[in-house]
Residue frames relative to the residue before (quaternion, step in Angstrom):
aa qw qx qy qz dx dy dz
X 1.0000 0.0000 0.0000 0.0000 0.00 0.00 0.00
X 0.6789 0.4787 -0.2954 0.4718 3.58 0.87 -0.95
X 0.6239 0.5421 -0.3387 0.4496 3.59 1.06 -0.72
X 0.6333 0.5262 -0.3238 0.4661 3.58 1.05 -0.75
X 0.6477 0.5061 -0.3141 0.4750 3.59 1.00 -0.81
X 0.6357 0.5259 -0.3224 0.4642 3.56 1.00 -0.83
X 0.6442 0.5306 -0.3105 0.4550 3.56 0.99 -0.85
X 0.6539 0.4995 -0.3056 0.4791 3.58 0.95 -0.87
X 0.6495 0.5136 -0.3175 0.4622 3.59 0.95 -0.85
X 0.6272 0.5385 -0.3246 0.4596 3.58 1.02 -0.84
X 0.6738 0.4908 -0.2909 0.4696 3.59 0.90 -0.92
X 0.6580 0.5051 -0.3116 0.4635 3.60 0.95 -0.84
X 0.6403 0.5137 -0.3191 0.4736 3.57 0.97 -0.84
X 0.6261 0.5403 -0.3254 0.4585 3.58 0.95 -0.87
X 0.6892 0.4807 -0.2784 0.4651 3.58 0.85 -0.97
X 0.6601 0.5055 -0.3114 0.4601 3.60 0.98 -0.78
X 0.6162 0.5300 -0.3506 0.4653 3.59 1.02 -0.71
X 0.6557 0.5017 -0.3083 0.4726 3.57 0.93 -0.87
X 0.6466 0.5189 -0.3105 0.4651 3.57 0.95 -0.87
X 0.6587 0.5149 -0.3042 0.4565 3.58 0.94 -0.91
X 0.6727 0.4927 -0.3042 0.4606 3.60 0.86 -0.93
X 0.7210 0.4324 -0.2431 0.4838 3.58 1.04 -0.75
X 0.5010 0.6886 -0.4154 0.3200 3.62 1.23 -0.09
X 0.6341 0.5077 -0.3413 0.4729 3.60 1.17 -0.39
X 0.3128 -0.7958 0.4866 0.1791 3.61 -0.38 1.19
X 0.6306 0.5762 -0.3301 0.4016 3.60 1.21 -0.34
X 0.6669 0.4772 -0.3231 0.4723 3.62 1.18 -0.20
X 0.4454 -0.7009 0.4873 0.2700 3.56 -1.11 0.66
X 0.7032 -0.4970 0.3219 0.3935 3.55 -1.28 0.42
X 0.6600 0.5189 -0.3184 0.4402 3.62 0.90 -0.85
X 0.6415 0.5113 -0.3228 0.4721 3.57 1.02 -0.77
X 0.6481 0.5105 -0.3153 0.4689 3.59 1.01 -0.79
X 0.6355 0.5147 -0.3291 0.4721 3.59 0.98 -0.80
X 0.6405 0.5260 -0.3166 0.4614 3.56 1.01 -0.80
X 0.6330 0.5223 -0.3233 0.4711 3.60 1.01 -0.81
X 0.6780 0.4960 -0.2895 0.4588 3.57 0.91 -0.94
X 0.6523 0.5064 -0.3161 0.4671 3.59 0.97 -0.81
X 0.6366 0.5294 -0.3154 0.4637 3.57 1.04 -0.80
X 0.6258 0.5233 -0.3224 0.4802 3.57 1.03 -0.79
X 0.6620 0.5052 -0.2969 0.4672 3.57 0.92 -0.91
X 0.6119 0.5605 -0.3376 0.4444 3.57 1.05 -0.78
X 0.6808 0.4884 -0.2922 0.4612 3.58 0.85 -0.97
X 0.6561 0.4965 -0.3083 0.4774 3.59 0.99 -0.81
X 0.6616 0.5122 -0.3030 0.4562 3.59 0.91 -0.90
X 0.6242 0.5427 -0.3303 0.4546 3.57 1.02 -0.82
X 0.6874 0.4735 -0.2700 0.4800 3.57 0.94 -0.92
X 0.6411 0.5327 -0.3256 0.4463 3.57 0.98 -0.82
X 0.6044 0.5681 -0.3535 0.4325 3.58 1.04 -0.75
X 0.6304 0.5325 -0.3335 0.4558 3.59 1.00 -0.77
X 0.6845 0.4859 -0.2829 0.4640 3.57 0.92 -0.90
X 0.7329 0.4591 -0.2464 0.4375 3.58 0.84 -0.95
X 0.7530 0.3799 -0.2122 0.4936 3.60 1.14 -0.50
X 0.3818 0.7670 -0.4657 0.2215 3.60 1.22 0.02
X 0.7595 0.3337 -0.1959 0.5229 3.61 1.08 -0.60
X 0.5608 0.6114 -0.3769 0.4119 3.59 1.27 0.20
X 0.4637 -0.6241 0.5358 0.3293 3.52 -1.26 0.41
X 0.6600 -0.5125 0.3604 0.4146 3.57 -1.24 0.34
X 0.4555 -0.6666 0.5179 0.2828 3.53 -1.15 0.65
X 0.4454 -0.7392 0.4423 0.2441 3.56 -0.87 0.93
X 0.8096 -0.0192 0.0179 0.5864 3.61 1.11 -0.53
X 0.7341 -0.4306 0.2992 0.4315 3.55 -1.34 0.09
X 0.6221 0.5483 -0.3491 0.4364 3.59 1.02 -0.71
X 0.6302 0.5197 -0.3287 0.4741 3.59 1.03 -0.74
X 0.6258 0.5261 -0.3278 0.4735 3.59 1.02 -0.77
X 0.6704 0.4975 -0.3004 0.4614 3.58 0.91 -0.92
X 0.6293 0.5196 -0.3353 0.4707 3.60 1.02 -0.71
X 0.6082 0.5422 -0.3400 0.4695 3.57 1.08 -0.74
X 0.6564 0.5035 -0.3115 0.4676 3.59 0.92 -0.91
X 0.6893 0.5010 -0.2856 0.4385 3.59 0.88 -0.95
X 0.7447 0.3806 -0.2159 0.5040 3.57 1.01 -0.74
X 0.8234 0.3165 -0.1487 0.4468 3.53 0.18 -1.34
X 0.6943 0.4771 -0.2868 0.4561 3.57 0.79 -1.01
X 0.6737 0.4852 -0.2986 0.4707 3.59 0.85 -0.96
X 0.6318 0.5329 -0.3264 0.4586 3.58 1.03 -0.79
X 0.6593 0.5155 -0.3087 0.4520 3.58 0.95 -0.86
X 0.7455 0.4050 -0.2283 0.4775 3.60 0.95 -0.81
X 0.8442 0.2208 -0.0494 0.4859 3.56 0.77 -1.06
X 0.4272 -0.7397 0.4276 0.2958 3.61 1.33 0.20
X 0.7135 0.2992 -0.2693 0.5734 3.57 1.07 0.78
X 0.4602 -0.6490 0.5155 0.3183 3.56 -1.26 0.26
X 0.6235 -0.4979 0.4322 0.4202 3.54 -1.31 0.28
X 0.4946 -0.6877 0.4502 0.2822 3.58 -1.00 0.81
X 0.8155 -0.0090 0.0549 0.5761 3.58 1.02 -0.72
X 0.0856 -0.7584 0.6448 0.0426 3.55 -1.10 0.82
X 0.0099 0.7870 -0.6158 0.0370 3.55 -0.83 1.02
X 0.0511 -0.7851 0.6166 0.0273 3.52 -1.23 0.54
X 0.3541 -0.6989 0.5692 0.2492 3.55 -1.26 0.42
X 0.4418 -0.7195 0.4135 0.3407 3.58 1.37 0.11
X 0.6453 0.4539 -0.3357 0.5146 3.58 1.20 0.53
X 0.7434 -0.4458 0.2238 0.4456 3.57 1.02 0.76
X 0.6472 0.4591 -0.3432 0.5025 3.59 1.22 0.26
X 0.0428 -0.7888 0.6126 -0.0274 3.54 -0.83 1.11
X 0.1379 -0.7671 0.6210 0.0832 3.55 -1.13 0.69
X 0.1337 -0.7683 0.6244 0.0431 3.55 -0.74 1.16
X 0.0971 -0.8080 0.5802 0.0321 3.57 -0.73 1.03
X 0.0565 -0.7525 0.6561 -0.0004 3.51 -0.96 1.04
X 0.2905 -0.8174 0.4783 0.1370 3.56 -0.34 1.26
X 0.7724 0.1756 -0.1083 0.6006 3.58 1.25 -0.31
X 0.0305 -0.8513 0.5236 -0.0092 3.54 0.62 1.19
X 0.5076 -0.7252 0.3932 0.2486 3.51 -0.55 1.30
X 0.7137 0.4723 -0.2726 0.4397 3.60 0.91 -0.83
X 0.6863 0.4329 -0.2916 0.5066 3.60 1.27 -0.02
X 0.4217 0.7345 -0.4519 0.2801 3.60 1.23 -0.02
X 0.6803 0.5062 -0.2931 0.4416 3.59 1.08 -0.65
X 0.5971 0.5359 -0.3704 0.4680 3.60 1.26 -0.17
X 0.5254 -0.6286 0.4692 0.3296 3.58 -0.96 0.82
X 0.5164 -0.6986 0.4201 0.2622 3.54 -1.10 0.70
X 0.4336 0.7114 -0.4594 0.3080 3.61 1.20 0.08
X 0.6195 -0.5779 0.3941 0.3563 3.56 -1.14 0.67
X 0.6209 0.5744 -0.3491 0.4034 3.61 1.06 -0.65
X 0.6784 0.4984 -0.2932 0.4533 3.61 1.20 -0.37
X 0.4484 0.7132 -0.4471 0.3008 3.59 1.24 -0.20
X 0.6362 0.5420 -0.3417 0.4297 3.62 0.97 -0.75
X 0.6377 0.5249 -0.3311 0.4563 3.62 1.13 -0.52
X 0.5483 0.6458 -0.3858 0.3653 3.58 1.18 -0.47
X 0.5435 0.6461 -0.3930 0.3643 3.60 1.10 -0.64
X 0.6634 0.5108 -0.3015 0.4562 3.56 0.91 -0.91
X 0.7031 0.4699 -0.2632 0.4644 3.59 1.00 -0.81
X 0.6888 0.4736 -0.2771 0.4738 3.60 1.23 -0.29
X 0.4727 0.6873 -0.4427 0.3290 3.61 1.22 -0.14
X 0.6731 0.4876 -0.3030 0.4663 3.60 0.88 -0.88
X 0.6720 0.4770 -0.3254 0.4637 3.67 0.80 -0.81
X 0.6066 0.5274 -0.3607 0.4731 3.62 1.05 -0.62
X 0.6462 0.5139 -0.3044 0.4750 3.56 1.04 -0.78
X 0.5914 0.5628 -0.3631 0.4491 3.59 1.03 -0.76
X 0.6999 0.4779 -0.2739 0.4547 3.55 0.76 -1.08
X 0.6651 0.4983 -0.3065 0.4642 3.59 0.90 -0.88
X 0.6488 0.5216 -0.3118 0.4580 3.60 1.06 -0.77
X 0.6382 0.5100 -0.3265 0.4753 3.59 0.96 -0.81
X 0.6665 0.5028 -0.3039 0.4589 3.55 0.88 -0.95
X 0.6446 0.5215 -0.3255 0.4544 3.60 0.94 -0.84
X 0.6485 0.5148 -0.3199 0.4605 3.58 0.96 -0.83
X 0.7168 0.4206 -0.2401 0.5016 3.58 1.08 -0.69
X 0.6171 -0.6140 0.3180 0.3755 3.57 1.26 0.39
X 0.5929 0.5529 -0.3662 0.4569 3.58 1.22 0.38
X 0.2178 -0.7638 0.5964 0.1167 3.58 -0.57 1.15
X 0.0652 0.8257 -0.5492 0.1109 3.54 -0.81 0.98
X 0.2779 -0.6696 0.6488 0.2310 3.47 -1.47 0.09
X 0.0883 -0.8102 0.5794 0.0057 3.57 -0.73 1.09
X 0.0180 0.7778 -0.6271 0.0385 3.54 -0.88 1.02
X 0.2471 -0.7547 0.5889 0.1498 3.56 -1.24 0.44
X 0.1148 -0.7870 0.6054 0.0315 3.51 -1.09 0.82
X 0.0812 -0.7793 0.6211 0.0186 3.55 -0.94 0.97
X 0.0608 -0.7895 0.6099 0.0326 3.55 -0.84 0.99
X 0.7825 0.0571 -0.0158 0.6198 3.55 1.20 -0.56
X 0.3495 -0.7596 0.5114 0.1982 3.59 -0.45 1.19
X 0.6605 -0.1992 -0.7219 -0.0537 1.67 -2.01 1.51
X 0.3576 0.7395 -0.5000 0.2744 3.63 1.13 0.50
X 0.0619 -0.7911 0.6085 -0.0088 3.56 -1.05 0.89
X 0.1466 -0.7391 0.6489 0.1061 3.52 -1.17 0.71
X 0.1698 -0.7616 0.6205 0.0787 3.55 -0.76 1.10
X 0.1441 -0.7823 0.6015 0.0742 3.57 -0.71 1.07
X 0.0996 -0.7963 0.5966 0.0042 3.53 -0.78 1.10
X 0.0911 -0.7807 0.6178 0.0215 3.54 -0.67 1.16
X 0.2619 -0.7756 0.5608 0.1239 3.54 -0.53 1.22
X 0.3601 -0.7168 0.5537 0.2236 3.55 -0.88 0.96
X 0.4924 -0.6873 0.4540 0.2812 3.54 -0.84 1.03
X 0.3957 -0.7060 0.5412 0.2282 3.53 -1.00 0.90
X 0.2592 -0.7704 0.5607 0.1580 3.55 -1.08 0.71
């Protein structure tokens, strides 16, 4: 019961942050998305410290991605990622077929363009966790059918 209340509070807070950032009519959409992604990055970076404090170091990028799909997703969304795919060249795709933060948006195709704003913070979460674990990345989200989301993570090659 308490977990359900926490989940509802998390979703409401997420929606209010988006509403607040978009309340200034003088800023453009790209700048607002950047603000939201930056906020998510800072939260994700901090969450990584909390979630990995009792864990041993990850041996490679795949282990880090498995951590995100299992533990990190469970901590934020009370479920694991539905699917993880990789091309074994630094590109990973995490698929969530029922992404919690998009459940409140109608499923019509005309609403897909609005999903971008709601996915900026989660993209930042993932990028922040990865950065804390020593993995530089670019994270994007793609929606073709609400509420399913594919997060594409491109790992920057280490030199």
